[in-house]
N, C-alpha and C positions, 0 to 999 in steps of 0.2 A: 656507400654503406646504406642499405635499405632501412627505412624506418619501421619499427614494429607498430602494429595496430594497438595503440595504447588506449585502454578503456578509461573513461572518466571514473574517478574514485566513487562517485555517487552511484554509478551503474554497478560497480563492483559490490558496493554495500547492498544494493537492492537484490542482486543476484546471489550473494553469498553472506547474507546477514547471519551473524552468530546467534541471534535470538530466534529467528524463524526461517523456515524453508518455505519460500513462496512458489506457487505453481507458475510455470513459465507463461508469460504473457498476461498475468493476472490483471494488470492495469490497462490492458488494451481492450478489454470487453466494453461493450456499449451499455451494459446492464449494471446499474449501481447495486442491485440485489445480488448479482453473481459475484461482483468484485468483493462486496461485503462478506458474502458467504465464504468465499475462498480465504479472505484475510482472517475471518473468525476461525475457520478450520485450522489454518496454519498456526495461529496464535495458541489455540487450545491444545494442539498436538505437540507444540514445542516444549521441550524439557530444559531448555537453556535460557529461556527468557528471564529477565530480572524483575519484571513488573507483572501486573495482572494481564490476562489475555486481552481484555478490552483496551488497556493502555498500550499494549504491544501492537495490536492491530491498528489502532488510531495513529500511533506514532509512525508506523511504517507508511500509512496512507499520507499523513502530513509531510513526511520526509520526501515522498515521491512528488507531491504537489509542489513543495518548496523548491526542490532541485530542478524540476522541469520549468518552473517559473514562466517567463514570457513565451516559451516555446509551446505552451499548451494553447490549443484553440479555445475559443469561448465555449463551444459546445462540449469539449473535452473537460474543461474546468467545471462546467455545470454538472456533468456526469459524476465527476470525482467529489464535488461538494455534496451531491445527493447521496453518495456512498457513505459519507459521514453519518447522515441521518439513518441510513439503513443499518450501519454498524451499531448505532445507539439502540435501535429497535431490537436487533438481533441479541444484544446483551441486556435487554430489559431496561433500558434507560430511555428517558424522554428525549425525543428529537428536539433540536434547538429551534427549528423553524416551524 
């Protein structure tokens, strides 16, 4: 009996979030500004989110970082951490760093 290619639940959440529709490959970009812009756009366009656009975008980014965990390279983690500051700027908030 062949095994089905079962996705991890976290990948399914990222791809089919009930709160936001994400652009394919959004987290693969090397540009924190592009990732933040895409997350901001998705959060602002969503009509099903339960919190503010900023909170939704930041939550999705944190979810991705936390689920990828140790599989993220150091440079990838740095890019995604910089994305948090870009998101804060995009939403008119002070960067933490």
